[in-house]
C-alpha positions in Angstrom: 95.3 119.7 -2.8 94.5 123.2 -4.3 96.6 126.4 -3.9 93.6 127.4 -1.7 93.6 124.8 1.1 96.0 125.0 4.5 97.6 122.5 5.8 96.0 122.2 9.5 98.8 121.7 12.3 96.5 118.1 12.3 97.7 117.7 9.4 101.2 119.1 9.4 102.0 116.9 12.4 101.6 113.6 11.1 104.0 113.9 7.5 106.2 115.0 10.7 105.1 111.9 12.4 105.5 109.8 9.2 109.2 111.2 8.1 110.1 110.7 11.2 109.0 107.0 10.8 111.4 106.9 7.7 108.2 107.1 5.1 109.9 109.9 1.7 108.5 112.7 1.0 106.7 111.4 -1.8 105.2 108.2 -0.4 103.4 110.9 1.3 103.4 113.8 -0.7 100.6 111.2 -2.8 99.7 109.8 0.1 98.0 113.8 1.3 97.2 114.5 -2.3 100.1 117.6 -2.0 102.8 118.1 -4.0 106.2 117.3 -3.3 107.3 121.1 -2.4 105.1 121.4 0.0 106.3 117.9 2.2 109.7 118.8 1.6 109.0 122.5 3.0 107.5 121.6 6.2 109.9 119.3 7.0 112.6 121.3 6.8 111.2 124.5 8.9 110.9 121.6 11.5 114.6 120.6 11.2 114.9 123.9 10.9 113.1 125.5 13.7 111.3 122.2 15.6 108.3 123.8 15.0 105.2 122.9 12.3 103.2 127.0 12.8 102.6 128.5 9.7 104.6 131.4 8.5 102.5 134.9 8.4 101.3 135.7 5.6 100.8 138.9 4.1 98.2 141.4 3.6 94.9 142.8 5.3 94.0 139.6 7.9 90.5 139.1 7.2 87.0 140.8 8.7 85.0 138.3 9.3 85.0 134.8 11.3 84.4 131.3 10.0 81.0 132.0 12.6 80.6 135.3 11.0 80.8 134.1 7.2 78.4 131.5 9.1 75.8 133.4 10.5 76.2 135.6 6.9 75.0 132.8 4.7 72.0 131.9 7.2 70.8 134.8 7.1 71.1 135.6 3.7 69.1 132.1 2.5 66.6 133.5 4.9 65.9 136.6 3.6 67.2 136.4 -0.4 65.4 140.3 -0.9 68.5 141.5 1.7 71.1 144.1 0.7 74.6 143.1 0.8 74.3 146.6 2.7 71.7 145.0 5.2 73.1 141.9 5.4 76.3 143.9 7.2 73.9 146.1 9.5 72.5 142.6 10.6 75.8 141.6 11.3 77.0 144.0 13.0 74.0 144.4 15.0 74.7 140.8 16.2 78.0 140.2 16.3 79.2 144.0 17.1 81.8 143.0 13.8 81.6 145.8 11.5 82.2 144.7 8.0 81.5 147.0 4.0 79.2 145.8 1.5 81.7 145.2 -0.5 83.5 142.5 2.1 79.8 140.5 2.2 79.7 139.7 -0.7 82.7 138.6 -0.9 81.7 136.5 1.2 78.7 135.2 -0.2 80.4 134.3 -3.5 82.7 131.8 -1.7 80.0 129.9 -0.2 77.8 130.2 -4.0 75.7 132.8 -3.2 74.7 135.1 -5.7 72.4 138.5 -6.0 70.2 138.0 -9.1 67.8 140.2 -10.3 64.0 137.8 -9.9 62.7 137.1 -13.4 59.3 139.0 -13.1 58.7 138.1 -16.5 59.5 136.0 -19.3 61.0 138.1 -22.5 59.1 137.5 -25.3 61.8 137.8 -28.6 60.6 138.0 -32.0 61.2 133.8 -32.5 58.6 134.0 -29.8 56.3 136.0 -31.6 57.2 134.8 -34.6 55.9 130.8 -33.8 53.0 131.9 -31.6 51.9 133.8 -34.7 51.4 130.9 -36.6 50.0 128.5 -33.9 47.4 131.2 -33.8 46.8 131.5 -37.1 46.8 127.5 -38.0 44.4 127.2 -34.9 42.1 129.9 -35.8 39.7 128.1 -37.7 38.8 126.0 -35.0 35.4 124.9 -34.7 34.4 124.8 -30.3 34.7 121.1 -30.3 38.1 120.9 -31.2 38.9 123.7 -29.2 37.3 121.2 -25.9 40.1 119.0 -25.4 42.6 121.2 -25.2 44.6 122.3 -21.7 46.0 125.2 -21.4 49.1 125.0 -18.8 50.7 128.0 -19.4 50.6 130.5 -17.7 54.0 132.4 -17.3 53.4 136.5 -17.9 56.0 138.5 -21.0 57.1 141.8 -21.9 58.3 143.2 -24.8 60.9 145.2 -23.4 63.3 144.3 -20.3 62.5 144.9 -16.6 63.9 147.8 -15.4 63.4 146.9 -11.9 66.3 147.0 -9.0 65.8 144.7 -6.6 68.0 141.5 -6.4 67.2 138.1 -4.6 70.3 136.1 -3.1 70.6 132.1 -5.2 72.5 129.4 -4.8 75.3 127.8 -7.0 75.6 130.3 -10.0 78.2 132.4 -11.1 78.4 135.9 -11.9 76.9 136.6 -15.6 77.3 139.7 -17.5 
């Protein structure tokens, strides 16, 4: 189990039940894919307090609920051109929960949505230019009969320098790039 996953109450009670039935902590840790220390700590907590409740955690409480996170995911996918600030306003209008644009970005990163600039034109590199020029020189003396057999399917637009547009779209399953 990864560091970020938490045991839910049902799983905690199943573990305690198996410990009470005499199953070993090592067997349980293997069966539930946990480290033995997790099972040991849960058992000690249950024996000391009679409870399996998680202890209070430090840090700031999460600003959004799981439902609000799902809502952000849906509206970001429906309107891929929306900014994090716009999504924050949409969330506030729908639920009354006010969150920052940074919090919205973090929630979208957690579910695999990342802001990207849309590629308007493919950047024409010096290598691309050199290869295309060589191809043109090889074929400049072709007759009309030779060109009739050629079908051009490349309709890409090219730019000699990078695109300076500042619009972003949310796209899935791509980590941040530099």
